Structure formats: structure tokens, C-alpha cells
C-alpha angles and dihedrals in degrees: 000000000000120000088244092057091047092050092048090057093057096060100101092059092042091055092052091051090048092055090052091049093049091056091066102033113109098196099073119118113268124227111275096023119127103234139187122198122200145179143129129265111333091007090057091053090051088050090054091052094048094047091056092045093051092051090046087054089055093238099130147290109314128184130188126208140172103250092240090056100044108142113241118222098029116128118234133168092216139003120209120200126195116203123156095193098037087220106081107135099218093049094048093046091052094048091050090049091051096045111126094008103073134006111261132200128189137195116209142159098217122061092189096070137094095260088076089069099037102055125062093225127020130193109203111208094180092149087070097048118127140217091204119088089223112081117230118133098029092055095049092042091053090051091047089052092053092041092053089054090062095063118205115008119190111251094004126105122237119257088251091057091044089055090055090054089047091058089064093042093059094055113029118099118260115240115262091229089060095044093049099044123117097211137023130200115194120205135189144167127215110336093359092066087076088054091051090053090049094049090054092048093050091053092049095045099046102030108017087237128168104250137157132191129201144157104273096240090052092056093087091050094079111310093084086073087076094057122090142118112339092019130104135221108197119194122200111207130345114012114233115239113270096012095108090055092049093053091047091049092059093044098251128140115245124212113192119154101190093171098055130075107257092235089056088050088056087064088063090054090049090052090048090054091053093046092049092047092052092047088057093047094251125141105239090197093059110034121193118273094001137111133190093257136015107231113177122208 
């Protein structure tokens, strides 16, 4: 078993630990604060998901930005950064720029890195750190940590219930139609759009696969032209009315797990990425052209 596959399988327990850690962390955004969440790559996609969740919870205006594209001059009550390595150049540069002007919090997996000195408050999720270059459990654990801090969210399961769904997601067989497809389009609405973006990235990173990701209601405004026989449309969360019929009409295969928490469904996409990589003879732990952290000179 690859390290990536082994790390994927630990996510249910990591999420439960994250919920416990969130209950005692004092650097979480408070209700009513205007918040920005930032990161790079996978961390940015988790920021997008959290921003939508926080607004759905009615806790305040929340924006998400790639750290390199953070808008200068905007007023926020708190900025939250997600960085597994604690060394990503764009994240550290942004935190240094914000120092003394706005409270900052960071989530990281490594307490021995510069982020510890650049953010005002740091949550260390070292139990979710990874040996694999490809992020899986740290990303979902960081989102679970932030999600737990929001309390009850209308229409969204608790982290504890999501972890129960995740236990099934790490073991049940993947459908043959998904394993044998030539192309995958991931779709989401609200907070699950960030998950769709992340699923597409995992497939590209680990397996060099042809994937797309879109807001679900935008799918019919062009992207559906990609779908056809031997190709998959994968919906995270609630399926928009009529979408199943549209995918069937063009001959595509629809994946839509309405019973499972969308974050647990992301585990299935992670497992698919590993399976596809291995079928091509790739090493999912060491994807081509990538490193654990982007550190710019």
C-alpha cells in the first residue's frame, strides 16, 4: 500500500481529533467577524469550502483567496491561513505583511516551521501530517477543524456524523464505471464547490488525469459538452433538479452520493486518484513535478 492510501484511510479518526482540538482553540473566527481565509493549492480549496460554510452558518461575511492574490487594502477582522508545511512562501509573505494590522490565525501540520512565528495564533494539527507529497488527510482535517468551530449549520452534518460516513468511504469498492472512465468532471454547490476543485486537483496531481471542476449550475453552460460515453460527472452534495437527466441524455455516467457527507465523498475521489495512478505505473506518493512545499527564492 502506498503512503497516500494509508493516510487516506486514517481520515475518520483525524476528523474526530480535529473536532476535539477546535473546541479548545482560541484563535477561531468569532460570530460577526468579517473574515478572509487563505492558502495555496489544496489549502486554498479548503478555504473556499470553509468560507461558504461559515456564511451558511450565519456567522459573518467570509472571503477566500489564494495567498498570492490576496487583495490589499480590504478591511477584515481576522485572516485565517492554511499551510500544511508551514513554509509556503506566499502564505508566509502575506502573514508578515498583515502583522500588526489584523489578527491572524494559521493551521499547520508542522510546529517546527516559520508559520509559528508569523501568525498570531497557530493550531498545530500534527496528527494529520503526511509523508506523501499529495495532500489528503491534512486538508480534510483542517476543514473539519474549522467546520467544527462553526457549531450547527443548517442542512450540514456534524463532523462526528461526517466521520461515520468517512468510515464507509475508506473501505467500500469504487464503481467500475468510475475506475474505467477516461475523463471526470467534478461539480459542487456552495461549500462543496471547493471540494469539487480539490477532487479535480487530486486526480491531476496523482494520476495526470483529465479532470474539470465547476459550480453545478454552471455545468450546463458549456462544460456538459465534455461529458459523454466513458466519461463521468461527479456531484458533491445535493443534486440540482434535472441534472441527472442531462448527464444521461449525453451518455455520461453520474456519481451522486446523496446519503453521504460531501467531505466523506471526497475520500472516494482521493482513492480513485491513487487507484488510477497505480494503474498507470505512477507513484502516488511522489507525483511528477511536485514537492511538499513551494518555497520561492
